[in-house]
C-alpha positions in Angstrom: 6.8 24.1 -7.4 8.4 24.9 -4.1 8.8 22.4 -1.3 7.8 22.5 2.4 10.1 24.0 5.1 10.1 22.6 8.6 7.6 25.1 10.1 5.2 24.3 7.2 5.6 20.6 7.7 4.5 21.0 11.3 1.6 23.3 10.4 0.3 20.9 7.7 0.7 17.9 10.0 -1.3 19.7 12.7 -4.1 20.7 10.3 -4.3 17.2 8.8 -5.0 15.4 12.1 -8.3 13.5 11.9 -8.9 14.6 8.3 -9.4 12.2 5.3 -6.5 11.4 3.0 -8.0 13.5 0.1 -7.9 16.6 2.3 -4.4 15.9 3.6 -3.3 15.7 -0.1 -4.5 19.3 -0.7 -3.0 20.5 2.6 0.4 19.2 1.5 0.1 21.0 -1.9 -1.2 24.3 -0.5 2.2 25.7 0.7 3.8 24.6 -2.6 1.3 26.8 -4.5 0.6 29.8 -2.3 -1.0 31.7 -5.2 -3.7 29.0 -5.7 -7.0 29.1 -3.9 -8.2 25.9 -2.1 -11.0 25.5 -4.6 -8.5 25.6 -7.5 -6.4 22.8 -5.9 -9.6 20.8 -5.3 -10.5 21.1 -9.0 -7.1 19.9 -10.1 -7.3 16.5 -11.9 -6.3 13.6 -9.7 -3.6 12.6 -12.2 -2.0 16.0 -11.9 -2.4 16.1 -8.1 -0.7 12.7 -7.8 2.0 13.8 -10.2 2.8 16.8 -8.0 2.7 14.7 -4.8 5.2 12.3 -6.4 7.5 15.3 -7.3 7.1 16.7 -3.8 8.0 13.4 -2.3 11.1 13.1 -4.4 12.3 16.6 -3.4 11.6 16.2 0.3 12.6 12.6 0.9 14.1 11.0 -2.2 13.3 9.2 -5.4 12.6 5.6 -4.2 9.4 4.5 -2.5 9.8 1.4 -0.4 6.4 -0.4 -0.3 4.9 -3.3 1.6 1.7 -5.3 0.7 0.1 -8.6 1.7 -0.7 -11.0 -1.1 -4.5 -11.2 -1.5 -4.3 -14.9 -2.3 -2.2 -16.3 0.5 -1.5 -13.3 2.8 2.2 -13.5 2.5 4.1 -10.2 3.0 5.6 -8.7 -0.1 8.1 -5.9 -0.3 8.7 -3.9 -3.4 10.0 -0.6 -4.5 9.2 2.0 -7.2 10.9 5.2 -8.2 9.2 8.5 -8.8 10.6 8.8 -12.3 9.4 5.3 -13.2 5.9 6.3 -12.2 6.0 9.7 -13.8 7.2 8.2 -17.1 3.8 6.4 -17.4 2.1 9.7 -18.3 3.3 13.2 -19.3 1.8 16.1 -17.5 -1.9 16.5 -18.6 -2.4 19.0 -21.3 -5.3 21.5 -21.0 -7.3 20.2 -23.9 -11.0 19.1 -24.2 -11.4 15.4 -23.7 -14.0 13.3 -25.6 -14.8 9.6 -26.0 -16.8 7.9 -28.8 -19.7 5.9 -27.5 -22.1 4.1 -29.9 -21.7 6.9 -32.5 -21.9 9.7 -30.0 -19.0 12.1 -29.1 -19.2 12.4 -25.3 -17.2 15.3 -23.6 -15.7 14.3 -20.2 -13.0 15.3 -17.8 -10.7 13.3 -15.6 -11.8 13.1 -11.9 -10.6 15.6 -9.3 -10.6 15.8 -5.5 -14.2 17.1 -5.4 -15.3 14.0 -7.4 -13.4 11.8 -5.0 -15.1 13.4 -2.0 -18.5 12.8 -3.5 -17.7 9.2 -4.2 -16.4 8.7 -0.7 -19.9 9.3 0.6 -20.8 5.8 -0.6 -19.7 2.7 1.3 -20.5 0.4 -1.6 -17.4 0.4 -3.9 -19.3 -0.1 -7.2 -21.7 2.8 -6.3 -18.7 5.0 -5.5 -17.0 4.1 -8.8 -20.2 4.9 -10.7 -20.5 8.3 -8.9 -17.0 9.1 -9.9 -17.6 8.3 -13.6 -20.9 10.0 -13.8 -19.4 13.2 -12.4 -16.7 13.0 -15.0 -19.1 13.1 -17.9 -20.5 16.3 -19.3 -23.7 17.3 -17.5 -25.3 17.7 -21.0 -24.9 13.9 -21.7 -27.2 11.1 -20.6 -24.8 8.8 -18.8 -25.5 5.1 -19.1 -23.3 2.0 -18.6 -21.7 2.3 -22.0 -20.6 5.9 -21.3 -19.3 5.0 -17.9 -17.3 2.1 -19.3 -15.9 4.3 -22.1 -14.8 7.0 -19.7 -13.2 4.5 -17.3 -11.2 3.0 -20.2 -10.1 6.5 -21.4 -9.0 7.6 -18.0 -7.1 4.4 -17.4 -5.4 4.7 -20.8 -4.7 8.5 -20.9 -4.4 9.4 -17.2 -3.0 6.4 -15.4 -1.7 8.5 -12.5 -5.4 9.0 -11.5 -5.1 5.5 -9.9 -1.5 4.4 -9.7 -1.3 0.6 -10.1 1.8 -1.5 -9.5 1.9 -4.9 -11.2 3.0 -7.6 -8.6 3.6 -11.3 -8.4 3.6 -13.5 -5.3 6.1 -16.3 -5.7 4.5 -18.3 -2.9 1.0 -18.4 -4.3 2.0 -17.8 -8.0 -0.6 -15.0 -7.8 -0.4 -12.0 -10.2 -2.3 -8.8 -9.5 -2.0 -5.0 -9.5 -1.9 -3.1 -6.2 -3.1 0.5 -5.9 -0.5 3.0 -4.7 -2.2 5.8 -2.9 0.6 8.4 -3.0 -1.3 10.8 -0.8 -1.6 8.3 2.0 1.9 7.0 1.5 3.4 10.5 1.7 1.3 11.4 4.7 2.8 8.5 6.7 6.2 9.9 5.9 5.2 13.4 6.8 3.9 12.2 10.1 7.3 10.7 10.9 9.1 13.8 9.9 6.8 16.0 11.9 7.2 13.8 15.0 11.0 13.9 14.6 11.0 17.7 14.3 8.9 18.1 17.4 11.2 15.8 19.3 14.1 17.9 18.2 12.3 21.1 19.2 11.6 19.6 22.7 15.2 18.6 23.2 16.7 21.9 22.0 14.2 24.1 23.8 14.9 22.2 27.0 18.7 22.5 26.6 19.1 26.0 25.2 15.8 27.8 25.9 15.2 28.6 22.3 11.7 29.2 20.9 10.0 26.6 18.6 10.1 29.1 15.6 13.8 29.6 16.1 14.5 25.9 16.1 12.3 25.1 13.1 14.0 28.0 11.1 17.3 26.2 11.4 18.7 23.9 8.8 18.6 20.2 9.4 22.4 20.3 9.7 22.4 23.0 12.4 19.7 21.1 14.4 21.7 17.9 14.2 24.9 19.7 15.4 23.2 21.2 18.4 21.5 17.9 19.3 24.9 16.2 19.1 26.4 18.9 21.4 23.8 18.1 24.1 25.0 14.5 24.3 28.7 15.4 24.0 
């Protein structure tokens, strides 16, 4: 997997304005897999998509994710960190093998959710209804999906593909509250991409004003060269 260069960061950031997080995630991955069609990326299991986003984040920014959350019990702020490798160690890359669960004597084929399933679930404001939609779409169309099938698939996905929904166990010392927070790596990485893109555009503006260079010329430079020329302006 290749990473994003400066010009691609700006392009992805521009395209991702006013789009939902699930579309932004696919926009971030598209330059890394130029041979893949958008439909192929959308059909990628969420666990694999999240794995690739974590790897992309490590290559572009670094291995440690500094996170912040409010305790749901008392509202106290809680800072914590996680490393990419710690999260990736929870689950090896998904193998391309048929998946099944046993439900009341039946063998039910299923697949782990993908971005298309997530988009369908996002149509529902009601969280239980959205979750039910996600699970029903994961089951084979040839199977009658009832509550038992949904529960079996949910447990299987949580057990075998935990990167589908990355959970971080936390404890608030103030309220003695223990819970698990969801880490949306797509949203997390987009916030960082937004900061990088804004910084790059600020650098383009400063260097273009000082030297008359074109945006494409400035973005094609390495970070080191841009920093040198920016420093020379202030010297």
